[in-house]
N, C-alpha and C positions, 0 to 999 in steps of 0.2 A: 323480576330479575330474570333476564335470557340468558345468563352466563352459563347455566348447565343445560340449556335446550340443545336439541339434536335435530338435525334436519336432514332427511334422506329423501332423495328424488329417484325412483325407478321406473322404468317401462316394461321390465321383464317379469312377468308373471306366468309360471308354469305348474300344472297341476303333477300329481304323482305318476300320471302315466306319461309324461313328457309334452302334454299338449299345451300350447301357448294360450294364454287367456288375455283378452283384450282389456288395457286398462282404462279405456275410455268410455265404457259404459256401466260404471259402478252406479248404484242407486242409493245404497246405505251401507253404513258399517256399524257393527254391533259387538260388543264385547260380553262373551258368555262368562256370567259371574261365577260359575262353577269350575271352568277350566282356564280362564284368561284368555283363550282363542278369540281372534276377531273374525266374526262370520261377514263376509261380503255378499250383498244382494246385488246381483248383476241382471244386465237385459238378457243373459243366456243362462241363468241358473242361479246357485247358490254353492260358496266354497268358504273356507276358512284357513287362517294362517296363525302362527305363532309370533306374536309381536316382537318378541326378543330377537328371533331371526331376521325379521324386517329391518330391524334398526342396526344389523350388521351391514346393510348395503347389498348392492349386487341383485342377482336374480332372487324372486321372492317364491318360495316353494309353496304352493297351495294345496289343501286338500279337498279334493270333491267327494262328498259321502256317497258310498255305492250302496244301492238297496237291491237285495237279491231278489230273483225272479221267483224262486221257490217253485220251478217247474222241472226239477230233476237235473238241468242243464249246468248247474254251478256258474251261471252268467249272472251279472248284474247290471243294473242301469245307474247312472248318476241321479242323485236327488233333484228334481225339478229341472232336469236337462232341457235347455232351449225354452224354457220359460222365464218371463221377465218377472224378477222377483224385486218388490218395492220395500219390505220391512221385514223384521222378525221380532219376537218378544217370547218371553217364557211365562209359563203360568204357574201356580202354587205347587204343582207337582213336578214342575222342571221340564215339562213338555215344551217344545218349540212349534210355536204358531208363525208361519211364513205368509205374508201378505202378497199376493201374485196377480197377475194378469187373469188367472182362471179361478180365483176365489182364495179361500184360506185353506193351509194344507197344515196339519198337526202331525208332528212325529214325535216320537221318543225323545228323551233327552239327549241321547248321542245321534239323533238324525237318521238312524239306520231303519227304523220302522215307520212306515206312514200309518197312523192311527186314525185319521179322520179327513175328509175333506168337504168344506162347506161351499157351495155355489148357488146359483140361482135355481138350478134344476133339482136341488134337494132341500132347500131351505128358502125362508123368505128375505134374505139379503138383498138390498136394492139393485144391485149389480154384480157381474162376476169381477171385473177389476177391483181389487182391494189395494188400495195405494198407501194405507198404512194400518198397524194394529199396536196396540198397547194393552197390557194386562192391567187390570184393577184389582189389586188384593182386597180392598174394602167391601166390594162388592162380588167378588170371585167372577168377574166378567172380563170380555175382551171388548175394546172400543175399536170399530173398525172406520175407515175413511174409504167411501166408494165413490164413483163418478155419479151416483144418484144421491148421495147423502151419508149421513152418519147412522150406523147400527151399532147395537150392543148385544153381545153373545153372552148370555149367562151361564155359566158353568155350574153344575151341581156338584155336590160333595162326591158323587159316584163319577162325574166328568173328570174330576182330577186323577183318576185312575182308570177309568173305563173308555173315556172319549165321548161320552153321551152328553148332551147339553140342549139348553132350550134358548131360541132365538127370541 
């Protein structure tokens, strides 16, 4: 029954700092089960929006997570700014894992703290581009798709809180 369906078409995406975001390079959409926000994996980074505001039409206000530089300057950088992000998942501890052109990036549940980065220089994953990632609760692991094959990253009990794991 399509009688209650809502269709919204928009080409105007703006972040909290007034920067336009191209609607043409979205890679994936993912709804955060804890907040209801929809995260957008994009060719130039990652951001999220409130779906209720999206369905009101017009300009969609996106939020780009800022990571503090912790260098005494009170400056921050956007999470994964300029990096192609292909996918996202959360693990059992609620941490976010981003599949990107540079490997896997793990953040705190709110995305404001980078906890771990996994790539070919610090792990045996087959390639740096990771095109997809999904959490497997039964094995407490991440399955990832790379340009050189599929890999599984096993999280230990400590990994759910500390970020350590074994590939």
